[in-house]
N, C-alpha and C positions, 0 to 999 in steps of 0.2 A: 658229759661235761665234768671236768675235775672240780675239786673244791676251790682251788685257786681261781679258776675261770668264773665260777659262780660269784665269788667275792669281788672279783674284778668287775663283773657285769653290774653288781649292786653298787659298787663305788662309782662307776660311771653314771648310773641312774641317779644316785644321790647328787653328784656334781651337776648333772643337767637340771635337776629339781632346784638346787640352790641358785643356779644361773637364772632360771625362769623366775624365781621369787625375787631376786635382785632386780631384774628387768621390770617386773610389775611394780615394785616399790619405787624405782626410778621414774616410771611413768606417772605414778601418783604424785611424786614430789616435783616433777617438772612443772614449771610455770607456763601458762599459755602465753602467746605472743602479746595479747592485750595486757595481761598482768605485767609482763616485762616492760611494755611501753609505759605503763603507769609507774612502775618502780623507777625506770630511768628518769621520768619527768620529776618525780619526788626527790630523787637523789640529786639531779641536776639543779633544781631550785635551791636545795639546802647548800650545795657546794658553791654555786655562783654567789649566794649571799655571803658565804664565808670568805670567798676570794675577795669580794668587794670590801669586807671589813678589814682584811689583812692589808690590802693595798691602801685603804684610807689611813691606817696606822703608819704605813711606810711613808706616805707623803707628809704626815705630821712631823716626822723625824727628818725628812729630806725635802725641805721647801723648794719650790720651783717646779715640781712635777705636777702634771695635770692628770686627773683621773677620767677615764672614759669607759662607758659600757660598750661591750662588744656583742652585737647581735648580727650574725651573718650565716651564710650557708656552711661556714666552718664550725659554727657553734655559738655558745653563749658564755659570757664571762666578763672580765674587766681587764683594763690595761692602764699603766701609768707611763708617761713619756715626758721627755724634757729635751729642749734644744738649748745649746749653750754656745756662746762665742768664746773662743780661747785666744787670748792676746799674747803674742811673744814679741819682744823687742826687735825692731827692725823687720818684722814680717807682717804680712796682712793677716787680719783675723781669720781664724778657722772655725767653722761651725761643727759642733759635735752633737751627736744624737744618742740618747739613751732611752730604752723602752723595755718594759716587762709586760708581757701579755700572758694571761692564764685563761684558757677556754675549755669548756666541756663540749665535746663533739656531739652532734645529733645522734639520735637512735639509729642503729644500723642493723643489717641482717646478721651481724656477728654477735649481737646481744651482749655487748660490753659497755661498761661505763668508762669513758676514755677522757683523760685530762691531758691537755697539751700546754706546754710552757715554752715560751720563746723569750730570750733575754739578749739585749744588746747594750753594751756599756761603752759609751763614747766611741761609737762607730765600729766596735769590735764585738762579734757575736760571742756571747758568753755560753749560751746553751740553746738547744732546740730539742726538747725531749717529750716523751709521752709516758704516762702511767695509766694502766688500765687493769680492770678485773672483770670477770664474767658478772653480768647483772645479778644472777641468782645468788652469787657469793659476795657481791660488792660490800666492802666495809668502809663506811663513811669516815671513820676515824683514820684509816690508812690514807685516804685522800687528803684529809685535813693536815695530817703530818707531812705529806708530800708538798702541799701548798706552803706550809710553814718553812720547810727546808729550802724550797726554791726562792721564796721571798727573802729569806735570810742570806742565802748565797748571793742574790742580786745586790742586796744592801751592802754586804761586805765588799763585793767586787767594785761597786760604784764608789764607795768611800775610799777604797784602797787606790783607785786610779785618779784621785783628785789632783 
């Protein structure tokens, strides 16, 4: 074997050792499924409380909306909604519907914290989106910022279409 081949073989062995050490460290860091379920539950509770606080502030500034808790197979969260009658001279009244729903989806085999937002302003869909992160890396502040952004976007769109 030449000197180069010996060095090549040692480099390959070092690389394999590094890969093995990384895999072992990853296994030690990996959360068990039960730990992930517990983490999801904790984050869901904190996030649903925050959603409710934000929506309560929204209806303080936009009277006429009603707040409701959402508990279903789709997830947990809150929603605000409002039915309005719109009168135009010479026409029959039209009913308009506005709603903002923010829900945290249930724990799933994908191990993510998943926030879903749906908004309708006066019968027109404003958005239907999702924001998610792996549970092991989920950052509650990023979810709160997303909730803030979606609530503000809804408030602006609702007041602009008055």
